[in-house]
Structures are given as C-alpha cells and as structure tokens.
Short mmCIF file of the C-alpha atoms (twelve columns), coordinates in Angstrom:
data_MODEL
# 
_entry.id   MODEL 
# 
loop_
_atom_site.group_PDB 
_atom_site.id 
_atom_site.type_symbol 
_atom_site.label_atom_id 
_atom_site.label_alt_id 
_atom_site.label_comp_id 
_atom_site.label_asym_id 
_atom_site.label_seq_id 
_atom_site.Cartn_x 
_atom_site.Cartn_y 
_atom_site.Cartn_z 
_atom_site.pdbx_PDB_model_num 
ATOM 1   C CA . MET A 1   -0.112  -0.078  0.059   1 
ATOM 2   C CA . SER A 2   1.438   3.609   -0.876  1 
ATOM 3   C CA . GLN A 3   2.206   6.065   1.681   1 
ATOM 4   C CA . GLY A 4   -0.696  8.083   0.426   1 
ATOM 5   C CA . TRP A 5   -3.012  5.516   1.185   1 
ATOM 6   C CA . LYS A 6   -1.808  4.693   4.637   1 
ATOM 7   C CA . SER A 7   -2.037  8.511   5.484   1 
ATOM 8   C CA . LEU A 8   -5.768  8.531   3.938   1 
ATOM 9   C CA . ILE A 9   -6.524  5.523   6.124   1 
ATOM 10  C CA . GLU A 10  -5.254  6.997   9.367   1 
ATOM 11  C CA . LYS A 11  -7.035  10.183  8.756   1 
ATOM 12  C CA . PHE A 12  -10.158 8.149   8.053   1 
ATOM 13  C CA . LEU A 13  -9.659  6.193   11.330  1 
ATOM 14  C CA . ARG A 14  -9.188  9.520   13.194  1 
ATOM 15  C CA . TRP A 15  -12.384 11.049  11.323  1 
ATOM 16  C CA . LEU A 16  -14.839 8.670   13.123  1 
ATOM 17  C CA . GLY A 17  -14.450 10.435  16.384  1 
ATOM 18  C CA . MET A 18  -14.534 13.952  14.870  1 
ATOM 19  C CA . ASN A 19  -17.150 16.570  14.547  1 
ATOM 20  C CA . GLU A 20  -18.762 17.833  11.550  1 
ATOM 21  C CA . GLY A 21  -16.398 20.434  10.522  1 
ATOM 22  C CA . GLN A 22  -13.221 18.180  10.968  1 
ATOM 23  C CA . GLU A 23  -14.933 15.494  8.970   1 
ATOM 24  C CA . ARG A 24  -15.726 17.803  6.179   1 
ATOM 25  C CA . GLU A 25  -11.958 19.045  6.147   1 
ATOM 26  C CA . ILE A 26  -10.775 15.524  5.810   1 
ATOM 27  C CA . ARG A 27  -13.167 14.381  3.219   1 
ATOM 28  C CA . ASN A 28  -12.326 17.331  0.971   1 
ATOM 29  C CA . HIS A 29  -8.557  16.390  1.341   1 
ATOM 30  C CA . ALA A 30  -9.044  12.866  0.586   1 
ATOM 31  C CA . GLY A 31  -11.395 13.595  -2.504  1 
ATOM 32  C CA . ALA A 32  -14.138 11.106  -1.337  1 
ATOM 33  C CA . LYS A 33  -17.578 11.857  -2.294  1 
ATOM 34  C CA . GLU A 34  -20.303 10.654  0.253   1 
ATOM 35  C CA . ARG A 35  -23.450 9.643   -1.234  1 
ATOM 36  C CA . GLN A 36  -26.656 10.877  -0.120  1 
ATOM 37  C CA . CYS A 37  -28.319 7.507   0.852   1 
ATOM 38  C CA . ALA A 38  -28.694 5.292   3.687   1 
ATOM 39  C CA . PRO A 39  -25.575 3.251   4.696   1 
ATOM 40  C CA . THR A 40  -24.945 0.193   2.758   1 
ATOM 41  C CA . ARG A 41  -22.739 -2.674  3.472   1 
ATOM 42  C CA . VAL A 42  -19.344 -3.496  1.999   1 
ATOM 43  C CA . LEU A 43  -17.741 -6.992  1.550   1 
ATOM 44  C CA . GLN A 44  -14.448 -8.047  0.904   1 
ATOM 45  C CA . PRO A 45  -13.404 -7.123  -2.991  1 
ATOM 46  C CA . ALA A 46  -12.578 -9.395  -5.743  1 
ATOM 47  C CA . TYR A 47  -12.797 -12.866 -3.959  1 
ATOM 48  C CA . THR A 48  -14.243 -16.327 -4.655  1 
ATOM 49  C CA . ARG A 49  -16.352 -18.150 -2.062  1 
ATOM 50  C CA . ARG A 50  -16.506 -21.713 -2.593  1 
ATOM 51  C CA . LEU A 51  -19.790 -23.224 -1.436  1 
ATOM 52  C CA . ARG A 52  -19.491 -27.118 -2.099  1 
ATOM 53  C CA . PRO A 53  -16.689 -29.258 -3.909  1 
ATOM 54  C CA . GLU A 54  -16.274 -28.662 -7.549  1 
ATOM 55  C CA . PRO A 55  -14.627 -31.059 -9.969  1 
ATOM 56  C CA . ASP A 56  -12.164 -28.425 -11.246 1 
ATOM 57  C CA . GLU A 57  -10.447 -25.765 -9.451  1 
ATOM 58  C CA . PHE A 58  -11.729 -22.084 -10.348 1 
ATOM 59  C CA . ILE A 59  -9.366  -19.929 -12.122 1 
ATOM 60  C CA . LEU A 60  -9.939  -16.486 -13.619 1 
ATOM 61  C CA . PRO A 61  -9.553  -17.681 -17.504 1 
ATOM 62  C CA . GLU A 62  -7.240  -16.301 -20.003 1 
ATOM 63  C CA . ILE A 63  -8.383  -16.067 -23.495 1 
ATOM 64  C CA . GLU A 64  -5.215  -17.102 -25.102 1 
ATOM 65  C CA . GLY A 65  -5.491  -19.787 -27.715 1 
ATOM 66  C CA . ARG A 66  -8.929  -19.297 -28.119 1 
ATOM 67  C CA . ALA A 67  -9.015  -19.850 -31.871 1 
ATOM 68  C CA . GLU A 68  -7.409  -23.273 -31.362 1 
ATOM 69  C CA . ARG A 69  -9.905  -24.352 -28.890 1 
ATOM 70  C CA . GLN A 70  -12.891 -23.607 -31.466 1 
ATOM 71  C CA . VAL A 71  -15.398 -23.667 -28.557 1 
ATOM 72  C CA . ALA A 72  -19.109 -23.346 -29.722 1 
ATOM 73  C CA . PRO A 73  -20.923 -20.222 -29.127 1 
ATOM 74  C CA . LEU A 74  -22.969 -20.217 -25.746 1 
ATOM 75  C CA . SER A 75  -26.504 -18.840 -25.726 1 
ATOM 76  C CA . LEU A 76  -27.590 -16.196 -23.277 1 
ATOM 77  C CA . VAL A 77  -30.980 -15.700 -21.504 1 
ATOM 78  C CA . TRP A 78  -31.011 -12.554 -19.314 1 
ATOM 79  C CA . HIS A 79  -33.573 -10.277 -17.307 1 
ATOM 80  C CA . GLY A 80  -33.118 -7.130  -15.500 1 
ATOM 81  C CA . MET A 81  -35.041 -5.667  -12.572 1 
ATOM 82  C CA . THR A 82  -34.988 -2.567  -10.173 1 
ATOM 83  C CA . ASP A 83  -36.974 -1.750  -7.220  1 
ATOM 84  C CA . VAL A 84  -37.115 1.271   -4.997  1 
ATOM 85  C CA . GLY A 85  -36.644 -0.763  -1.708  1 
ATOM 86  C CA . MET A 86  -38.232 -0.190  1.656   1 
ATOM 87  C CA . VAL A 87  -36.557 3.022   2.760   1 
ATOM 88  C CA . ARG A 88  -35.629 5.464   -0.158  1 
ATOM 89  C CA . PRO A 89  -38.542 7.826   -1.477  1 
ATOM 90  C CA . HIS A 90  -37.349 7.402   -5.222  1 
ATOM 91  C CA . ASN A 91  -35.203 5.401   -7.365  1 
ATOM 92  C CA . GLU A 92  -31.619 6.686   -8.459  1 
ATOM 93  C CA . ASP A 93  -30.609 3.202   -10.247 1 
ATOM 94  C CA . SER A 94  -30.576 2.881   -13.714 1 
ATOM 95  C CA . PHE A 95  -29.896 -0.241  -15.864 1 
ATOM 96  C CA . SER A 96  -30.144 -1.726  -19.453 1 
ATOM 97  C CA . SER A 97  -29.310 -4.264  -21.844 1 
ATOM 98  C CA . LEU A 98  -28.415 -4.296  -25.616 1 
ATOM 99  C CA . ASP A 99  -28.448 -7.108  -28.163 1 
ATOM 100 C CA . LEU A 100 -26.187 -6.251  -30.907 1 
ATOM 101 C CA . GLY A 101 -26.057 -9.754  -32.414 1 
ATOM 102 C CA . LYS A 102 -22.796 -11.436 -31.631 1 
ATOM 103 C CA . GLN A 103 -22.312 -8.992  -28.892 1 
ATOM 104 C CA . LYS A 104 -24.333 -8.384  -25.842 1 
ATOM 105 C CA . LEU A 105 -24.316 -5.392  -23.488 1 
ATOM 106 C CA . PHE A 106 -25.297 -5.177  -19.792 1 
ATOM 107 C CA . VAL A 107 -24.873 -1.957  -17.815 1 
ATOM 108 C CA . ILE A 108 -26.056 -0.886  -14.235 1 
ATOM 109 C CA . ALA A 109 -25.617 2.257   -12.283 1 
ATOM 110 C CA . ASP A 110 -26.345 3.398   -8.968  1 
ATOM 111 C CA . GLY A 111 -26.786 7.466   -8.720  1 
ATOM 112 C CA . MET A 112 -25.938 9.719   -5.893  1 
ATOM 113 C CA . GLY A 113 -26.517 13.436  -5.095  1 
ATOM 114 C CA . GLY A 114 -30.089 13.272  -4.335  1 
ATOM 115 C CA . HIS A 115 -33.446 13.780  -6.092  1 
ATOM 116 C CA . ASP A 116 -33.112 14.949  -9.662  1 
ATOM 117 C CA . ALA A 117 -29.296 14.531  -9.436  1 
ATOM 118 C CA . GLY A 118 -28.532 10.803  -8.782  1 
ATOM 119 C CA . GLU A 119 -31.389 9.430   -10.974 1 
ATOM 120 C CA . VAL A 120 -29.999 11.991  -13.678 1 
ATOM 121 C CA . ALA A 121 -26.624 11.016  -13.363 1 
ATOM 122 C CA . SER A 122 -27.122 7.059   -13.360 1 
ATOM 123 C CA . ARG A 123 -29.505 7.647   -16.512 1 
ATOM 124 C CA . ILE A 124 -26.972 9.743   -18.240 1 
ATOM 125 C CA . ALA A 125 -24.251 7.133   -17.689 1 
ATOM 126 C CA . VAL A 126 -26.157 4.272   -19.022 1 
ATOM 127 C CA . ASP A 127 -27.510 6.246   -21.958 1 
ATOM 128 C CA . ALA A 128 -23.865 7.211   -22.778 1 
ATOM 129 C CA . VAL A 129 -22.479 3.529   -22.596 1 
ATOM 130 C CA . ILE A 130 -25.381 2.450   -24.838 1 
ATOM 131 C CA . ARG A 131 -24.341 4.972   -27.527 1 
ATOM 132 C CA . GLU A 132 -20.761 4.293   -27.341 1 
ATOM 133 C CA . VAL A 133 -20.998 0.412   -27.438 1 
ATOM 134 C CA . ARG A 134 -23.503 0.493   -30.388 1 
ATOM 135 C CA . GLU A 135 -21.125 2.765   -32.337 1 
ATOM 136 C CA . GLY A 136 -18.177 0.953   -31.459 1 
ATOM 137 C CA . VAL A 137 -19.541 -2.467  -32.355 1 
ATOM 138 C CA . GLU A 138 -20.726 -1.099  -35.718 1 
ATOM 139 C CA . ARG A 139 -16.988 0.166   -36.157 1 
ATOM 140 C CA . LYS A 140 -15.695 -3.493  -35.097 1 
ATOM 141 C CA . ARG A 141 -14.013 -2.077  -32.253 1 
ATOM 142 C CA . ASP A 142 -12.074 -4.615  -29.899 1 
ATOM 143 C CA . PRO A 143 -14.766 -5.392  -26.909 1 
ATOM 144 C CA . GLN A 144 -11.944 -4.935  -24.150 1 
ATOM 145 C CA . THR A 145 -11.128 -1.400  -25.590 1 
ATOM 146 C CA . LEU A 146 -14.596 -0.492  -26.094 1 
ATOM 147 C CA . VAL A 147 -15.846 -1.416  -22.652 1 
ATOM 148 C CA . GLU A 148 -13.202 1.174   -21.100 1 
ATOM 149 C CA . HIS A 149 -13.832 3.742   -23.744 1 
ATOM 150 C CA . ALA A 150 -17.631 3.678   -23.010 1 
ATOM 151 C CA . VAL A 151 -17.091 4.033   -19.363 1 
ATOM 152 C CA . GLN A 152 -14.664 7.104   -20.008 1 
ATOM 153 C CA . LYS A 153 -17.555 8.619   -22.329 1 
ATOM 154 C CA . ALA A 154 -20.162 8.073   -19.562 1 
ATOM 155 C CA . ASN A 155 -17.870 9.755   -17.174 1 
ATOM 156 C CA . ALA A 156 -17.260 12.866  -19.250 1 
ATOM 157 C CA . ALA A 157 -21.137 12.963  -19.866 1 
ATOM 158 C CA . VAL A 158 -21.944 12.975  -16.207 1 
ATOM 159 C CA . LYS A 159 -19.228 15.559  -15.372 1 
ATOM 160 C CA . ARG A 160 -20.394 17.907  -17.958 1 
ATOM 161 C CA . GLU A 161 -24.110 17.867  -16.648 1 
ATOM 162 C CA . ALA A 162 -22.744 18.173  -13.164 1 
ATOM 163 C CA . THR A 163 -20.708 21.255  -14.130 1 
ATOM 164 C CA . ALA A 164 -23.597 22.690  -16.088 1 
ATOM 165 C CA . LYS A 165 -25.814 22.507  -13.326 1 
ATOM 166 C CA . GLY A 166 -23.571 23.163  -10.624 1 
ATOM 167 C CA . SER A 167 -24.415 19.717  -8.801  1 
ATOM 168 C CA . ASN A 168 -22.362 17.240  -6.974  1 
ATOM 169 C CA . MET A 169 -24.220 14.563  -9.018  1 
ATOM 170 C CA . GLY A 170 -22.227 11.039  -9.639  1 
ATOM 171 C CA . THR A 171 -22.930 7.466   -10.059 1 
ATOM 172 C CA . THR A 172 -21.306 4.029   -9.978  1 
ATOM 173 C CA . LEU A 173 -21.140 2.178   -13.158 1 
ATOM 174 C CA . SER A 174 -20.590 -1.377  -14.080 1 
ATOM 175 C CA . VAL A 175 -20.562 -2.725  -17.660 1 
ATOM 176 C CA . ALA A 176 -20.345 -6.048  -19.432 1 
ATOM 177 C CA . ILE A 177 -19.877 -6.908  -22.972 1 
ATOM 178 C CA . VAL A 178 -20.267 -10.286 -23.799 1 
ATOM 179 C CA . ALA A 179 -18.573 -11.576 -27.115 1 
ATOM 180 C CA . GLU A 180 -17.250 -14.925 -28.207 1 
ATOM 181 C CA . ASN A 181 -18.198 -16.585 -24.954 1 
ATOM 182 C CA . THR A 182 -16.009 -13.902 -22.992 1 
ATOM 183 C CA . ALA A 183 -17.296 -11.310 -20.653 1 
ATOM 184 C CA . TYR A 184 -15.460 -7.859  -20.756 1 
ATOM 185 C CA . VAL A 185 -16.171 -6.003  -17.700 1 
ATOM 186 C CA . ALA A 186 -15.354 -2.759  -16.477 1 
ATOM 187 C CA . ASN A 187 -16.467 -0.736  -13.118 1 
ATOM 188 C CA . VAL A 188 -16.252 2.362   -11.320 1 
ATOM 189 C CA . GLY A 189 -17.670 2.606   -7.684  1 
ATOM 190 C CA . ASP A 190 -19.334 -0.346  -5.830  1 
ATOM 191 C CA . SER A 191 -21.946 -1.689  -8.007  1 
ATOM 192 C CA . ARG A 192 -20.815 -5.310  -8.350  1 
ATOM 193 C CA . VAL A 193 -20.331 -7.911  -11.223 1 
ATOM 194 C CA . TYR A 194 -20.468 -11.585 -10.076 1 
ATOM 195 C CA . TRP A 195 -19.671 -14.808 -11.699 1 
ATOM 196 C CA . VAL A 196 -21.620 -17.809 -10.322 1 
ATOM 197 C CA . GLU A 197 -21.046 -21.402 -11.424 1 
ATOM 198 C CA . ASN A 198 -21.151 -24.894 -9.794  1 
ATOM 199 C CA . GLY A 199 -20.354 -24.405 -5.994  1 
ATOM 200 C CA . SER A 200 -18.514 -20.959 -6.188  1 
ATOM 201 C CA . ILE A 201 -19.440 -17.360 -6.392  1 
ATOM 202 C CA . THR A 202 -16.675 -14.868 -7.468  1 
ATOM 203 C CA . GLN A 203 -16.873 -11.172 -7.058  1 
ATOM 204 C CA . ILE A 204 -15.236 -9.923  -10.359 1 
ATOM 205 C CA . THR A 205 -15.273 -6.385  -9.739  1 
ATOM 206 C CA . GLU A 206 -13.588 -4.621  -6.902  1 
ATOM 207 C CA . ASP A 207 -15.334 -1.789  -4.621  1 
ATOM 208 C CA . HIS A 208 -13.764 1.531   -4.517  1 
ATOM 209 C CA . SER A 209 -14.719 2.315   -1.158  1 
ATOM 210 C CA . LEU A 210 -12.734 3.532   1.754   1 
ATOM 211 C CA . VAL A 211 -14.064 0.553   3.923   1 
ATOM 212 C CA . ALA A 212 -12.736 -1.843  1.414   1 
ATOM 213 C CA . LYS A 213 -9.381  -0.454  1.468   1 
ATOM 214 C CA . LEU A 214 -9.459  -0.597  5.284   1 
ATOM 215 C CA . VAL A 215 -10.306 -4.273  4.844   1 
ATOM 216 C CA . ALA A 216 -7.483  -4.926  2.536   1 
ATOM 217 C CA . ALA A 217 -5.089  -3.220  4.879   1 
ATOM 218 C CA . GLY A 218 -6.259  -5.421  7.890   1 
ATOM 219 C CA . LYS A 219 -7.716  -2.496  9.749   1 
ATOM 220 C CA . LEU A 220 -11.335 -3.732  9.437   1 
ATOM 221 C CA . THR A 221 -12.770 -7.314  9.395   1 
ATOM 222 C CA . LYS A 222 -15.379 -8.278  6.672   1 
ATOM 223 C CA . GLU A 223 -18.211 -8.229  9.103   1 
ATOM 224 C CA . GLU A 224 -17.125 -5.023  10.414  1 
ATOM 225 C CA . ALA A 225 -16.904 -3.424  7.048   1 
ATOM 226 C CA . ARG A 226 -20.468 -5.031  6.097   1 
ATOM 227 C CA . ASN A 227 -21.933 -3.084  9.056   1 
ATOM 228 C CA . HIS A 228 -19.943 0.168   9.313   1 
ATOM 229 C CA . PRO A 229 -21.902 3.474   9.333   1 
ATOM 230 C CA . LYS A 230 -19.315 4.966   6.901   1 
ATOM 231 C CA . SER A 231 -19.447 2.218   4.192   1 
ATOM 232 C CA . ASN A 232 -21.224 4.578   1.831   1 
ATOM 233 C CA . LEU A 233 -18.059 6.468   1.240   1 
ATOM 234 C CA . LEU A 234 -16.555 5.988   -2.139  1 
ATOM 235 C CA . TYR A 235 -13.165 7.086   -3.374  1 
ATOM 236 C CA . ARG A 236 -13.851 6.729   -7.111  1 
ATOM 237 C CA . THR A 237 -17.108 7.612   -8.941  1 
ATOM 238 C CA . ILE A 238 -18.640 8.488   -12.424 1 
ATOM 239 C CA . GLY A 239 -18.619 12.368  -12.976 1 
ATOM 240 C CA . THR A 240 -15.863 13.119  -10.351 1 
ATOM 241 C CA . ASP A 241 -12.496 13.173  -12.286 1 
ATOM 242 C CA . ASP A 242 -12.033 13.556  -16.097 1 
ATOM 243 C CA . PRO A 243 -10.634 11.024  -16.945 1 
ATOM 244 C CA . VAL A 244 -11.486 8.438   -14.370 1 
ATOM 245 C CA . LYS A 245 -9.531  5.397   -13.521 1 
ATOM 246 C CA . VAL A 246 -11.409 2.324   -14.883 1 
ATOM 247 C CA . ASP A 247 -10.891 -1.148  -13.702 1 
ATOM 248 C CA . THR A 248 -11.337 -3.745  -16.322 1 
ATOM 249 C CA . PHE A 249 -11.497 -7.729  -16.270 1 
ATOM 250 C CA . ARG A 250 -12.076 -10.700 -18.591 1 
ATOM 251 C CA . VAL A 251 -13.751 -13.951 -17.736 1 
ATOM 252 C CA . ASP A 252 -14.622 -16.802 -19.930 1 
ATOM 253 C CA . LEU A 253 -18.349 -18.005 -19.769 1 
ATOM 254 C CA . LYS A 254 -19.273 -21.588 -19.230 1 
ATOM 255 C CA . LYS A 255 -22.315 -23.431 -19.901 1 
ATOM 256 C CA . ASP A 256 -24.794 -23.273 -16.780 1 
ATOM 257 C CA . GLY A 257 -23.038 -20.398 -15.369 1 
ATOM 258 C CA . ASN A 258 -24.512 -16.894 -14.252 1 
ATOM 259 C CA . LEU A 259 -23.377 -13.480 -14.741 1 
ATOM 260 C CA . LEU A 260 -24.853 -11.257 -12.236 1 
ATOM 261 C CA . LEU A 261 -24.519 -7.278  -12.152 1 
ATOM 262 C CA . CYS A 262 -26.243 -5.536  -9.117  1 
ATOM 263 C CA . THR A 263 -26.095 -2.425  -7.231  1 
ATOM 264 C CA . ASP A 264 -25.287 -2.227  -3.491  1 
ATOM 265 C CA . GLY A 265 -28.973 -2.292  -2.512  1 
ATOM 266 C CA . LEU A 266 -28.793 -6.069  -3.462  1 
ATOM 267 C CA . TRP A 267 -25.402 -7.206  -2.333  1 
ATOM 268 C CA . GLY A 268 -25.619 -5.113  0.783   1 
ATOM 269 C CA . MET A 269 -28.868 -6.744  2.036   1 
ATOM 270 C CA . VAL A 270 -28.204 -10.414 0.561   1 
ATOM 271 C CA . ALA A 271 -25.269 -12.636 1.525   1 
ATOM 272 C CA . ASP A 272 -23.082 -14.196 -1.405  1 
ATOM 273 C CA . GLU A 273 -24.311 -17.563 -0.287  1 
ATOM 274 C CA . GLU A 274 -27.929 -16.890 -0.840  1 
ATOM 275 C CA . LEU A 275 -26.958 -14.959 -4.180  1 
ATOM 276 C CA . HIS A 276 -25.353 -18.063 -5.335  1 
ATOM 277 C CA . ARG A 277 -28.284 -20.471 -3.971  1 
ATOM 278 C CA . VAL A 278 -30.904 -18.395 -5.896  1 
ATOM 279 C CA . CYS A 279 -28.873 -17.894 -9.091  1 
ATOM 280 C CA . ALA A 280 -27.986 -21.723 -9.250  1 
ATOM 281 C CA . ASP A 281 -31.494 -23.259 -8.244  1 
ATOM 282 C CA . GLU A 282 -33.799 -21.300 -10.116 1 
ATOM 283 C CA . LYS A 283 -33.559 -21.698 -14.047 1 
ATOM 284 C CA . ASP A 284 -35.546 -18.793 -15.127 1 
ATOM 285 C CA . SER A 285 -33.755 -15.268 -15.272 1 
ATOM 286 C CA . LYS A 286 -36.669 -13.404 -14.416 1 
ATOM 287 C CA . LYS A 287 -37.689 -15.325 -11.428 1 
ATOM 288 C CA . VAL A 288 -34.128 -15.096 -10.263 1 
ATOM 289 C CA . CYS A 289 -34.431 -11.475 -10.331 1 
ATOM 290 C CA . ALA A 290 -37.814 -11.292 -8.536  1 
ATOM 291 C CA . LYS A 291 -36.406 -13.767 -5.683  1 
ATOM 292 C CA . LEU A 292 -33.452 -11.392 -5.150  1 
ATOM 293 C CA . VAL A 293 -35.302 -8.176  -4.866  1 
ATOM 294 C CA . GLU A 294 -37.648 -9.914  -2.617  1 
ATOM 295 C CA . ILE A 295 -35.078 -11.268 -0.179  1 
ATOM 296 C CA . ALA A 296 -33.342 -7.757  -0.232  1 
ATOM 297 C CA . ASN A 297 -36.642 -6.170  0.602   1 
ATOM 298 C CA . ASN A 298 -37.238 -8.731  3.398   1 
ATOM 299 C CA . ASN A 299 -33.918 -8.023  4.806   1 
ATOM 300 C CA . GLY A 300 -34.686 -4.370  5.239   1 
ATOM 301 C CA . GLY A 301 -34.423 -2.819  1.675   1 
ATOM 302 C CA . GLN A 302 -32.213 0.060   2.765   1 
ATOM 303 C CA . ASP A 303 -31.509 1.159   -0.682  1 
ATOM 304 C CA . ASN A 304 -32.793 0.847   -4.196  1 
ATOM 305 C CA . ILE A 305 -32.296 -2.668  -5.738  1 
ATOM 306 C CA . THR A 306 -31.089 -3.396  -9.090  1 
ATOM 307 C CA . ALA A 307 -30.015 -6.792  -10.646 1 
ATOM 308 C CA . ILE A 308 -29.322 -7.990  -14.058 1 
ATOM 309 C CA . VAL A 309 -28.991 -11.862 -14.336 1 
ATOM 310 C CA . VAL A 310 -27.514 -13.390 -17.352 1 
ATOM 311 C CA . LYS A 311 -28.092 -17.255 -17.716 1 
ATOM 312 C CA . VAL A 312 -25.554 -19.001 -19.857 1 
ATOM 313 C CA . LYS A 313 -26.959 -21.992 -21.689 1 
# 
C-alpha cells in the first residue's frame, strides 16, 4: 500500500471520532464523495467463495489460444429488474441491456446526489454507454478497448451535466460486453459484477470504497466493514474526475453459469451464499431477479435494488 493510502486511512480512522467540520476538512482532502443515501454494507473485494466441492479448480480464465479451442458459441438468456426498496422515496438506479447480434451489452448504475441528481447521473451514464457501445460494435472495435472507452464517455457526460447544473451528482457504473463466450467487464464505484457457477460465487469487480481499502489493509474485518456506518463513502465515482480510472476484467463464460450485475442495494442486503443459491437453483432469469429483490426487501430494503441476471446456456 502507498504512503498516500496509509495517510488517508489513518485520517479516515481518526475521522470517526471527529465533529462535523473536521469530517468535512478530511473528506475534501481525500477527495471522497459521500453518497446521499442510507448506509450500505461492503464485503471483501474481488474474491471467490466456494460453497461446495467442484470437479475443477476455479481460475479466472485467460483467452489466449481461443482460436485453437474452437469453442461453440454459448447462448444467453437474461432479465433485469429494479426496485425502490423499503426506505428510499425514489429510485436512483438505472440499468439496460442491448442485443447487438454477436455481442451483448449489460450496464448498471447507482446514482448519488439526491433527487433530480442521482437518478439523472445514472441515466446519463447508462445512455452514454449504450451509444458508445452501439457505435463501437458497428465500427468493429475490440470489446476490451470498447468497454473502457464507453465508461470514459459516460464519465465525461456526467461531469459535463454536473458542471452545467452546479451539482455534486455522480454515479457508480458497471458494464459487461459479452463477445465470443467472453465477458469484458469494467467498473467504477461499488456496483458489482459476479460470476456464479457450480459451487462457487466470484466477485469479479472491486469496490472503490474506503472501507474496502481498510479491509484490504487489515484495519477492519469483513463483518465490521459490512455493518460500518461509513461504508457508503466512495473514493472513485463516475462524474468526479475526467478522465476516471477504470478497472477492467475478462472472464470466460461456461455453460450453466450465471453473470450477475447488481447495485449495493442487493449485495448489501443479501449474503453471497444466498445470491449463489438463488442463481443456481432457479433456471428462469426473471424469477431469479424477482426472488433476489424479494429477499433484499425482506432483509430491510435499505437502498434501491437493481439486478441483471444473465443465464449461460
């Protein structure tokens, strides 16, 4: 960990006992943007949780040698759903999917900044990604390059709107482009992408939150982070910096697996084991979404809940 991050973490830990004015001073120094919504829960970033024995060891796959393998194309069936939850007065999440023939796009965003800001930011980001991916596919751009380019375009669009309105609006953003049996994933913030198969659930993306950094540094346990009152603080979001740092990932899709995109209103209220159970047991993607939303609401529904479930056939 860099000296800068160590310093930030020390200040953040001291912050928990400080007054309102001191909190604001450290927050401005760190560049963290606090989301205007109820506290959510954060789990350990980028890990695989094994739930029962598997025939083969799970490894995030590489795509080298793909031409030689000549894998038959997989088919996808998907459904998306969003719900306001049990606490929030309006829904600031946005999502969409796009079938472009040989390529499929899935995108999800969780806005911040309050009414008429968070929902605007998330919708601008999703719309910008759709435009850029559609254009990129027509121009036959490489999907790995395209997914990052689309996120950067979304970031620029949100920042322009925020500047024009004098707003602190922002949003998380997670994007997956599926092409030739591979998912090309990009994210900013803490909306997650999971891969579920056999007896394991893998968090593909990393959370860009301060408590996730504290867990990685050994300052908090996973359980402490999950219930921490400051877990809604993000250090990287769409609309804050231009350009923004984008994390990208690749994962090979396998038959009978599930790609799950979701906002923290879902993963903060539903344990990974339960996410896995519902995705694995239910064969209909629409029913999976409905069940996950129901469980999140039954557990409190403290934030907007959005999920896209992609079944690989």
